[in-house]
LUMZAKE-180158 format. One record per residue (C-alpha): residue number from 1; x, y, z. Coordinates in pm, whole numbers. Example, Ala and Ser with C-alpha at 12.3 -4.5 7.8 and 13.67 -1.06 7.14 Angstrom:
2
+-----+--------+--------+--------+
!   k !     px !     py !     pz !
+-----+--------+--------+--------+
!   1 !   1230 !   -450 !    780 !
!   2 !   1367 !   -106 !    714 !
+-----+--------+--------+--------+
This chain:
454
+-----+--------+--------+--------+
!   k !     px !     py !     pz !
+-----+--------+--------+--------+
!   1 !  16754 !   9601 !  10119 !
!   2 !  16817 !   9277 !  10238 !
!   3 !  16746 !   9242 !  10567 !
!   4 !  17028 !   9118 !  10798 !
!   5 !  17044 !   8819 !  10934 !
!   6 !  17186 !   8623 !  11214 !
!   7 !  17228 !   8238 !  11244 !
!   8 !  17368 !   8175 !  11600 !
!   9 !  17415 !   7801 !  11608 !
!  10 !  17564 !   7488 !  11856 !
!  11 !  17419 !   7705 !  12172 !
!  12 !  17202 !   7506 !  12445 !
!  13 !  16903 !   7628 !  12369 !
!  14 !  16664 !   7726 !  12692 !
!  15 !  16321 !   7875 !  12492 !
!  16 !  16136 !   8014 !  12782 !
!  17 !  15859 !   7724 !  12775 !
!  18 !  15981 !   7491 !  13025 !
!  19 !  16109 !   7263 !  12790 !
!  20 !  16456 !   7076 !  12843 !
!  21 !  16714 !   7249 !  12717 !
!  22 !  16828 !   7134 !  12392 !
!  23 !  17157 !   7139 !  12155 !
!  24 !  17011 !   7396 !  11839 !
!  25 !  17032 !   7692 !  11590 !
!  26 !  16830 !   8025 !  11624 !
!  27 !  16802 !   8227 !  11313 !
!  28 !  16723 !   8618 !  11346 !
!  29 !  16584 !   8846 !  11031 !
!  30 !  16539 !   9197 !  11180 !
!  31 !  16399 !   9247 !  11499 !
!  32 !  16230 !   8870 !  11459 !
!  33 !  16336 !   8531 !  11581 !
!  34 !  16225 !   8343 !  11260 !
!  35 !  16300 !   7958 !  11262 !
!  36 !  16505 !   7741 !  11564 !
!  37 !  16684 !   7440 !  11516 !
!  38 !  16680 !   7225 !  11200 !
!  39 !  16469 !   7466 !  10990 !
!  40 !  16686 !   7797 !  11072 !
!  41 !  16985 !   7631 !  10971 !
!  42 !  16814 !   7545 !  10648 !
!  43 !  16662 !   7908 !  10606 !
!  44 !  16970 !   8094 !  10672 !
!  45 !  17081 !   8261 !  10346 !
!  46 !  17439 !   8233 !  10266 !
!  47 !  17504 !   8595 !  10343 !
!  48 !  17380 !   8536 !  10685 !
!  49 !  17602 !   8605 !  10951 !
!  50 !  17674 !   8315 !  11161 !
!  51 !  17796 !   8321 !  11557 !
!  52 !  17921 !   8004 !  11721 !
!  53 !  17734 !   7960 !  12066 !
!  54 !  17946 !   7651 !  12123 !
!  55 !  17971 !   7593 !  12541 !
!  56 !  17715 !   7909 !  12560 !
!  57 !  17335 !   7877 !  12674 !
!  58 !  17085 !   8098 !  12495 !
!  59 !  16782 !   8206 !  12644 !
!  60 !  16502 !   8475 !  12656 !
!  61 !  16580 !   8799 !  12760 !
!  62 !  16451 !   8820 !  13112 !
!  63 !  16113 !   8985 !  13194 !
!  64 !  16065 !   9210 !  13547 !
!  65 !  15743 !   9178 !  13627 !
!  66 !  15754 !   9459 !  13934 !
!  67 !  16008 !   9750 !  13910 !
!  68 !  16006 !  10099 !  14019 !
!  69 !  16264 !  10286 !  13759 !
!  70 !  16172 !  10612 !  13877 !
!  71 !  16286 !  10596 !  14234 !
!  72 !  16636 !  10548 !  14212 !
!  73 !  16693 !  10337 !  14496 !
!  74 !  16526 !  10512 !  14767 !
!  75 !  16589 !  10417 !  15148 !
!  76 !  16246 !  10470 !  15199 !
!  77 !  15925 !  10676 !  15183 !
!  78 !  16105 !  11018 !  15326 !
!  79 !  16350 !  10996 !  14994 !
!  80 !  16007 !  10913 !  14783 !
!  81 !  15774 !  11181 !  14944 !
!  82 !  15997 !  11497 !  15028 !
!  83 !  16333 !  11456 !  14805 !
!  84 !  16258 !  11364 !  14480 !
!  85 !  16207 !  11642 !  14159 !
!  86 !  16071 !  11571 !  13851 !
!  87 !  16355 !  11663 !  13607 !
!  88 !  16608 !  11469 !  13843 !
!  89 !  16393 !  11153 !  13873 !
!  90 !  16333 !  11106 !  13490 !
!  91 !  16709 !  11175 !  13457 !
!  92 !  16837 !  10955 !  13667 !
!  93 !  16565 !  10699 !  13517 !
!  94 !  16700 !  10719 !  13186 !
!  95 !  17032 !  10586 !  13338 !
!  96 !  16879 !  10333 !  13549 !
!  97 !  16680 !  10168 !  13285 !
!  98 !  16997 !  10110 !  13085 !
!  99 !  17138 !   9951 !  13391 !
! 100 !  16909 !   9682 !  13355 !
! 101 !  16940 !   9641 !  13025 !
! 102 !  17289 !   9562 !  13026 !
! 103 !  17202 !   9318 !  13367 !
! 104 !  16979 !   9176 !  13092 !
! 105 !  16600 !   9237 !  13139 !
! 106 !  16490 !   9338 !  12828 !
! 107 !  16121 !   9398 !  12948 !
! 108 !  15977 !   9513 !  13270 !
! 109 !  15643 !   9640 !  13384 !
! 110 !  15643 !   9935 !  13635 !
! 111 !  15330 !   9977 !  13833 !
! 112 !  15324 !  10320 !  13951 !
! 113 !  15583 !  10659 !  13912 !
! 114 !  15705 !  10909 !  14065 !
! 115 !  15553 !  11235 !  13917 !
! 116 !  15337 !  10991 !  13662 !
! 117 !  15706 !  10962 !  13441 !
! 118 !  15629 !  10598 !  13401 !
! 119 !  15419 !  10692 !  13043 !
! 120 !  15713 !  10969 !  12924 !
! 121 !  15992 !  10694 !  12967 !
! 122 !  15857 !  10428 !  12804 !
! 123 !  15755 !  10638 !  12523 !
! 124 !  16150 !  10797 !  12539 !
! 125 !  16217 !  10366 !  12500 !
! 126 !  16016 !  10285 !  12237 !
! 127 !  16114 !  10596 !  11988 !
! 128 !  16478 !  10586 !  12050 !
! 129 !  16538 !  10877 !  12304 !
! 130 !  16680 !  10691 !  12538 !
! 131 !  16825 !  10296 !  12506 !
! 132 !  16607 !  10067 !  12786 !
! 133 !  16399 !   9765 !  12789 !
! 134 !  16020 !   9716 !  12653 !
! 135 !  15808 !   9854 !  12906 !
! 136 !  15478 !   9891 !  13031 !
! 137 !  15328 !  10112 !  13289 !
! 138 !  15074 !  10240 !  13542 !
! 139 !  15024 !  10542 !  13681 !
! 140 !  15010 !  10675 !  13971 !
! 141 !  14867 !  10412 !  14197 !
! 142 !  14521 !  10447 !  14302 !
! 143 !  14464 !  10497 !  14696 !
! 144 !  14241 !  10587 !  14975 !
! 145 !  14375 !  10784 !  15276 !
! 146 !  14436 !  10454 !  15440 !
! 147 !  14605 !  10315 !  15191 !
! 148 !  14985 !  10220 !  15103 !
! 149 !  15223 !  10152 !  15337 !
! 150 !  15319 !  10474 !  15491 !
! 151 !  15052 !  10537 !  15740 !
! 152 !  15009 !  10880 !  15837 !
! 153 !  15251 !  11013 !  15624 !
! 154 !  14991 !  10972 !  15325 !
! 155 !  14720 !  11282 !  15279 !
! 156 !  14364 !  11261 !  15301 !
! 157 !  14363 !  11360 !  14873 !
! 158 !  14551 !  11472 !  14638 !
! 159 !  14871 !  11363 !  14444 !
! 160 !  15196 !  11213 !  14690 !
! 161 !  15484 !  11086 !  14528 !
! 162 !  15362 !  10761 !  14366 !
! 163 !  15025 !  10776 !  14423 !
! 164 !  14669 !  10948 !  14402 !
! 165 !  14419 !  10960 !  14738 !
! 166 !  14064 !  10916 !  14613 !
! 167 !  13800 !  10958 !  14823 !
! 168 !  13425 !  10798 !  14626 !
! 169 !  13340 !  10655 !  14306 !
! 170 !  13330 !  10974 !  14091 !
! 171 !  13673 !  11090 !  14151 !
! 172 !  13820 !  10739 !  14136 !
! 173 !  13617 !  10745 !  13740 !
! 174 !  13785 !  11053 !  13704 !
! 175 !  14118 !  10918 !  13759 !
! 176 !  14111 !  10607 !  13597 !
! 177 !  13996 !  10789 !  13245 !
! 178 !  14251 !  11052 !  13316 !
! 179 !  14521 !  10731 !  13327 !
! 180 !  14396 !  10568 !  13031 !
! 181 !  14411 !  10908 !  12850 !
! 182 !  14738 !  10947 !  12871 !
! 183 !  14861 !  10610 !  12744 !
! 184 !  14898 !  10370 !  13089 !
! 185 !  14879 !  10029 !  13022 !
! 186 !  14760 !   9924 !  13378 !
! 187 !  14572 !  10066 !  13643 !
! 188 !  14710 !   9984 !  13972 !
! 189 !  14541 !   9978 !  14280 !
! 190 !  14623 !   9950 !  14632 !
! 191 !  14365 !   9695 !  14720 !
! 192 !  14521 !   9683 !  15092 !
! 193 !  14695 !   9921 !  15331 !
! 194 !  14836 !   9944 !  15667 !
! 195 !  14789 !  10203 !  15984 !
! 196 !  15049 !  10274 !  16171 !
! 197 !  14901 !  10203 !  16520 !
! 198 !  14755 !   9852 !  16387 !
! 199 !  15064 !   9749 !  16198 !
! 200 !  15066 !   9407 !  16381 !
! 201 !  14712 !   9301 !  16253 !
! 202 !  14871 !   9291 !  15920 !
! 203 !  14715 !   9497 !  15593 !
! 204 !  14314 !   9628 !  15542 !
! 205 !  14115 !   9638 !  15210 !
! 206 !  14059 !  10022 !  15194 !
! 207 !  13853 !   9998 !  14902 !
! 208 !  13462 !   9846 !  14879 !
! 209 !  13358 !   9604 !  14644 !
! 210 !  13160 !   9850 !  14428 !
! 211 !  13487 !  10093 !  14411 !
! 212 !  13662 !   9765 !  14294 !
! 213 !  13442 !   9660 !  14045 !
! 214 !  13408 !  10043 !  13933 !
! 215 !  13782 !  10038 !  13854 !
! 216 !  13799 !   9700 !  13694 !
! 217 !  13477 !   9766 !  13471 !
! 218 !  13560 !  10150 !  13356 !
! 219 !  13965 !   9978 !  13297 !
! 220 !  13838 !   9687 !  13089 !
! 221 !  13570 !   9886 !  12883 !
! 222 !  13897 !  10039 !  12750 !
! 223 !  14093 !   9735 !  12737 !
! 224 !  14312 !   9806 !  12972 !
! 225 !  14386 !   9555 !  13324 !
! 226 !  14392 !   9614 !  13664 !
! 227 !  14635 !   9502 !  13893 !
! 228 !  14619 !   9502 !  14259 !
! 229 !  14896 !   9525 !  14571 !
! 230 !  14712 !   9272 !  14792 !
! 231 !  14805 !   9078 !  15174 !
! 232 !  14630 !   8883 !  15307 !
! 233 !  14381 !   8588 !  15214 !
! 234 !  14071 !   8851 !  15176 !
! 235 !  14237 !   9066 !  14976 !
! 236 !  14346 !   8828 !  14716 !
! 237 !  13986 !   8666 !  14701 !
! 238 !  13805 !   9008 !  14728 !
! 239 !  14020 !   9154 !  14419 !
! 240 !  13972 !   8852 !  14219 !
! 241 !  13608 !   8844 !  14243 !
! 242 !  13618 !   9227 !  14153 !
! 243 !  13757 !   9136 !  13851 !
! 244 !  14150 !   9221 !  13873 !
! 245 !  14381 !   9103 !  13620 !
! 246 !  14681 !   9084 !  13825 !
! 247 !  14725 !   8999 !  14205 !
! 248 !  15042 !   9133 !  14365 !
! 249 !  15250 !   9030 !  14644 !
! 250 !  14944 !   8747 !  14707 !
! 251 !  15106 !   8681 !  15042 !
! 252 !  14935 !   8458 !  15266 !
! 253 !  14705 !   8327 !  15071 !
! 254 !  14449 !   8015 !  15185 !
! 255 !  14262 !   7776 !  14975 !
! 256 !  13948 !   7973 !  14948 !
! 257 !  14151 !   8288 !  14794 !
! 258 !  14362 !   8026 !  14536 !
! 259 !  14006 !   7906 !  14424 !
! 260 !  13912 !   8234 !  14373 !
! 261 !  14286 !   8340 !  14130 !
! 262 !  14222 !   7986 !  13975 !
! 263 !  13841 !   8082 !  13875 !
! 264 !  13896 !   8441 !  13788 !
! 265 !  14220 !   8386 !  13580 !
! 266 !  14418 !   8627 !  13770 !
! 267 !  14811 !   8598 !  13754 !
! 268 !  15053 !   8636 !  14055 !
! 269 !  15352 !   8844 !  14104 !
! 270 !  15478 !   8759 !  14450 !
! 271 !  15780 !   8997 !  14429 !
! 272 !  15964 !   8893 !  14716 !
! 273 !  16311 !   9016 !  14645 !
! 274 !  16295 !   9271 !  14855 !
! 275 !  16212 !   9026 !  15162 !
! 276 !  16478 !   8763 !  15066 !
! 277 !  16724 !   9011 !  15027 !
! 278 !  16681 !   9185 !  15348 !
! 279 !  16635 !   8845 !  15550 !
! 280 !  16886 !   8677 !  15390 !
! 281 !  17166 !   8985 !  15348 !
! 282 !  17052 !   9266 !  15584 !
! 283 !  17324 !   9220 !  15828 !
! 284 !  17547 !   9395 !  15524 !
! 285 !  17340 !   9717 !  15590 !
! 286 !  17294 !   9672 !  15969 !
! 287 !  16943 !   9603 !  15921 !
! 288 !  16709 !   9517 !  16195 !
! 289 !  16701 !   9157 !  16312 !
! 290 !  16357 !   9173 !  16390 !
! 291 !  16223 !   9316 !  16035 !
! 292 !  16452 !   9043 !  15893 !
! 293 !  16223 !   8758 !  16106 !
! 294 !  15957 !   8902 !  16010 !
! 295 !  16057 !   8904 !  15611 !
! 296 !  16182 !   8564 !  15674 !
! 297 !  15852 !   8454 !  15778 !
! 298 !  15621 !   8632 !  15522 !
! 299 !  15844 !   8425 !  15296 !
! 300 !  15769 !   8106 !  15448 !
! 301 !  15412 !   8113 !  15551 !
! 302 !  15297 !   8204 !  15143 !
! 303 !  15579 !   8005 !  14980 !
! 304 !  15330 !   7692 !  14965 !
! 305 !  15028 !   7871 !  14863 !
! 306 !  15197 !   8002 !  14598 !
! 307 !  15366 !   7716 !  14440 !
! 308 !  14982 !   7548 !  14511 !
! 309 !  14900 !   7784 !  14289 !
! 310 !  15170 !   7728 !  14013 !
! 311 !  15077 !   7349 !  14002 !
! 312 !  14755 !   7445 !  13982 !
! 313 !  14814 !   7633 !  13649 !
! 314 !  14829 !   7999 !  13768 !
! 315 !  15093 !   8197 !  13602 !
! 316 !  15326 !   8308 !  13885 !
! 317 !  15583 !   8611 !  13769 !
! 318 !  15892 !   8739 !  13842 !
! 319 !  15894 !   9072 !  13990 !
! 320 !  16189 !   9205 !  14184 !
! 321 !  16050 !   9520 !  14325 !
! 322 !  16387 !   9685 !  14198 !
! 323 !  16440 !  10031 !  14296 !
! 324 !  16447 !  10053 !  14617 !
! 325 !  16824 !  10043 !  14859 !
! 326 !  16786 !   9692 !  14879 !
! 327 !  16700 !   9637 !  14552 !
! 328 !  16940 !   9848 !  14365 !
! 329 !  16882 !   9859 !  13934 !
! 330 !  17095 !   9610 !  13737 !
! 331 !  17192 !   9380 !  14059 !
! 332 !  16922 !   9099 !  14179 !
! 333 !  16725 !   9047 !  13847 !
! 334 !  16822 !   8724 !  13865 !
! 335 !  16688 !   8657 !  14264 !
! 336 !  16330 !   8599 !  14183 !
! 337 !  16422 !   8319 !  14032 !
! 338 !  16670 !   8217 !  14283 !
! 339 !  16386 !   8245 !  14561 !
! 340 !  16124 !   8069 !  14327 !
! 341 !  16372 !   7732 !  14337 !
! 342 !  16467 !   7774 !  14678 !
! 343 !  16136 !   7854 !  14862 !
! 344 !  15835 !   7763 !  14621 !
! 345 !  16040 !   7450 !  14511 !
! 346 !  16053 !   7512 !  14136 !
! 347 !  16318 !   7379 !  13880 !
! 348 !  16541 !   7633 !  13739 !
! 349 !  16401 !   7606 !  13359 !
! 350 !  16044 !   7598 !  13547 !
! 351 !  16155 !   7964 !  13725 !
! 352 !  16307 !   8098 !  13421 !
! 353 !  15967 !   7991 !  13241 !
! 354 !  15804 !   8278 !  13541 !
! 355 !  16082 !   8498 !  13418 !
! 356 !  16031 !   8523 !  13053 !
! 357 !  15706 !   8340 !  12895 !
! 358 !  15483 !   8429 !  13170 !
! 359 !  15663 !   8785 !  13229 !
! 360 !  15549 !   8863 !  12891 !
! 361 !  15178 !   8922 !  13049 !
! 362 !  15304 !   9210 !  13272 !
! 363 !  15456 !   9413 !  12982 !
! 364 !  15167 !   9313 !  12769 !
! 365 !  15307 !   9075 !  12504 !
! 366 !  15213 !   8810 !  12525 !
! 367 !  15296 !   8520 !  12239 !
! 368 !  15524 !   8833 !  12129 !
! 369 !  15817 !   8765 !  12377 !
! 370 !  15921 !   8561 !  12655 !
! 371 !  15992 !   8235 !  12445 !
! 372 !  16215 !   8140 !  12178 !
! 373 !  15983 !   8045 !  11899 !
! 374 !  15980 !   8137 !  11519 !
! 375 !  15775 !   8485 !  11515 !
! 376 !  15836 !   8618 !  11842 !
! 377 !  16034 !   8926 !  11860 !
! 378 !  16435 !   8842 !  11914 !
! 379 !  16557 !   8948 !  12311 !
! 380 !  16789 !   8755 !  12350 !
! 381 !  17057 !   8679 !  12598 !
! 382 !  17362 !   8453 !  12601 !
! 383 !  17548 !   8282 !  12911 !
! 384 !  17891 !   8170 !  12950 !
! 385 !  17661 !   7897 !  13212 !
! 386 !  17400 !   7679 !  13214 !
! 387 !  17094 !   7867 !  13415 !
! 388 !  16875 !   7523 !  13329 !
! 389 !  17083 !   7384 !  13633 !
! 390 !  17153 !   7726 !  13832 !
! 391 !  16968 !   8034 !  13794 !
! 392 !  17233 !   8266 !  13980 !
! 393 !  17425 !   8266 !  13700 !
! 394 !  17198 !   8479 !  13481 !
! 395 !  17289 !   8712 !  13723 !
! 396 !  17690 !   8707 !  13639 !
! 397 !  17763 !   8967 !  13425 !
! 398 !  18105 !   8853 !  13348 !
! 399 !  17922 !   8539 !  13234 !
! 400 !  17712 !   8739 !  13026 !
! 401 !  17807 !   8730 !  12672 !
! 402 !  17539 !   8900 !  12474 !
! 403 !  17189 !   9080 !  12564 !
! 404 !  16988 !   9091 !  12237 !
! 405 !  16710 !   9351 !  12222 !
! 406 !  16464 !   9305 !  11904 !
! 407 !  16737 !   9167 !  11691 !
! 408 !  16994 !   9457 !  11800 !
! 409 !  17288 !   9328 !  12044 !
! 410 !  17333 !   9589 !  12303 !
! 411 !  17682 !   9738 !  12364 !
! 412 !  17764 !   9586 !  12727 !
! 413 !  18072 !   9762 !  12839 !
! 414 !  18016 !  10126 !  12740 !
! 415 !  18169 !  10341 !  12983 !
! 416 !  17950 !  10545 !  13190 !
! 417 !  18019 !  10852 !  13379 !
! 418 !  18068 !  10795 !  13723 !
! 419 !  17784 !  10882 !  13946 !
! 420 !  17841 !  11052 !  14273 !
! 421 !  17608 !  11167 !  14558 !
! 422 !  17319 !  11397 !  14441 !
! 423 !  17261 !  11705 !  14722 !
! 424 !  16966 !  11638 !  14895 !
! 425 !  16860 !  11299 !  14729 !
! 426 !  16878 !  11062 !  15024 !
! 427 !  16746 !  11096 !  15366 !
! 428 !  16907 !  10816 !  15524 !
! 429 !  17043 !  10462 !  15386 !
! 430 !  17055 !  10137 !  15593 !
! 431 !  17383 !  10150 !  15552 !
! 432 !  17463 !  10164 !  15150 !
! 433 !  17328 !  10020 !  14852 !
! 434 !  17291 !   9663 !  14889 !
! 435 !  17472 !   9543 !  14594 !
! 436 !  17619 !   9252 !  14561 !
! 437 !  17982 !   9394 !  14615 !
! 438 !  17856 !   9498 !  14945 !
! 439 !  17727 !   9170 !  15078 !
! 440 !  18053 !   9019 !  14940 !
! 441 !  18292 !   9257 !  15139 !
! 442 !  18031 !   9172 !  15481 !
! 443 !  18114 !   8819 !  15385 !
! 444 !  18460 !   8854 !  15403 !
! 445 !  18471 !   8844 !  14999 !
! 446 !  18302 !   8508 !  14978 !
! 447 !  18108 !   8507 !  14630 !
! 448 !  17758 !   8606 !  14630 !
! 449 !  17531 !   8423 !  14355 !
! 450 !  17522 !   8598 !  14025 !
! 451 !  17816 !   8791 !  14095 !
! 452 !  18077 !   8915 !  13859 !
! 453 !  18131 !   9237 !  13650 !
! 454 !  18139 !   9350 !  13258 !
+-----+--------+--------+--------+
């Protein structure tokens, strides 16, 4: 049986490599891009389906390098710790991953999940049980009793929501082996954590160097990379020297920390969308002005070094921290690109590269997806607008003409059941889920970048 061919013609092609956009054709055969440009026109069979993309932009699908797909837009740790149950968390996650796909996300990395659901969710997508983007996952985040951002809410040991609390190398090694056995793509470590009564001092490194090296050596022996939640220059340097492959947040770096990132060939996922949303739109949900100012200062204090890292050749990836009430699924996946343009000084094409070609590193599909080149998976977006000039158009659902995953066009207009409040699922909210619609209403109906519906 002949494999189906689709020839997309006359598109404004943004290939994800950072190269200038150009008018070109793309030939999709099965799940793969077979040819680009004149080669695509020449290779297309007479029976190939042809799509005229005049006036539209064709780009790789977004790869969100930091999503919490099982959190279901949680407003805080109380909800995650005490108001989630495994069955419902899995069911809502299945709905939410499709919502991300229809927003143009064709791949994402989930570093840690409630109830260790990540592997099952990934395999449900992979084997056609549910529809969703390509996915790479971690298991429970590794923490010590003083790890994480929840302070005294964390127990001394055992499992709490998305984390496992470990004491000593024996427990650490046993958990790393367990996660590798069940199929985790990443091992996530909370290298730093905060103490509630010493919050003003920032986050502290909570593992020893020997423990961190043990994690990396063991994981790497199985071919599994390691990511670290790191806030503060010392922790970034510490994690890189231990052998970490990915540094999440990487805020407040200094030159010594950046040198370590470059030397050890780690990549960075700043995940600034959470802070940026509260900083810019927090008033729409009655967020504290003090908290808004804290996040504003964090972005300002970190942007220069993150931009310097990009210029030094370090891959800097777009991750949105989607899964919290201020970063709801399907709403803000373009937002990190906007932050990179506004605060890091990247061009739109550079920011797109961070969300596509570089994003493939997070889902462990380097050179397989993330760019529009012959031999890559056909994970594509067709947009009415030019993201090479304005990245916010990527977030406008009314401008999204096609989402393609592995050569298959995704149904964007399917009516989903209307969701109402689940009992005992929410503790409190900042005011409401921070959707673009909520922000627009708070601004007197003013459209927000990336706003639009199908």
